[in-house]
C-alpha positions, 0 to 999 in steps of 0.5 A: 555208872557216874558221879560228880566228884571235886579235884583238889589244885593248887593255883585259882580259876582265872578271872571272869565266869563269876557266879556266886561268892558266899562265905562257907567252907568248902565241903559246904561249898561242893553241896552249893557248886552241885547244886548251881547249874553251869557250877564247874567249880571254885576257888578261896584264897589259901590253902585247903582248910576246914573253916569257913571262907569266902568261896567264890563259885565259877561257871568256867575251868581253868587254873593257874598258880601265882605268887599268892597262894589259893586252892581250886576244886573242880568238879567232874563227872567221873564215871566207873564203868572199868572197875567190874572189870579191874575186879574180876581180873584181880579175882581170875588171878587171885584163883588161878595163883593163891598166895602169889602177888601179882598185884603188878602184872595185873594193874599193867595188863589193865593198863594195856587194856585200855590204851 
């Protein structure tokens, strides 16, 4: 199962690839980006905020950090195919060793399975 999620980055998306500009909150911009065909992310001046600000939507993704503060949001498809395996392995350990905290060992085993 996959879903489109946003990752927040310090910095801006470089010049070019502008699709749209509009003043809105970053939360509203996430919905707008999902609706714009080809949108890969957006950025705005300043730190992350909940207030309306000028958003620049981009049809490309890169990230650069300059002397001025910017915040960028990258739209990515994230698939969660391995989540059931993770849950199964944790349940298996909990059932065989009730009360034992083996989360570090389990995490190490999971990481090795997907290397």
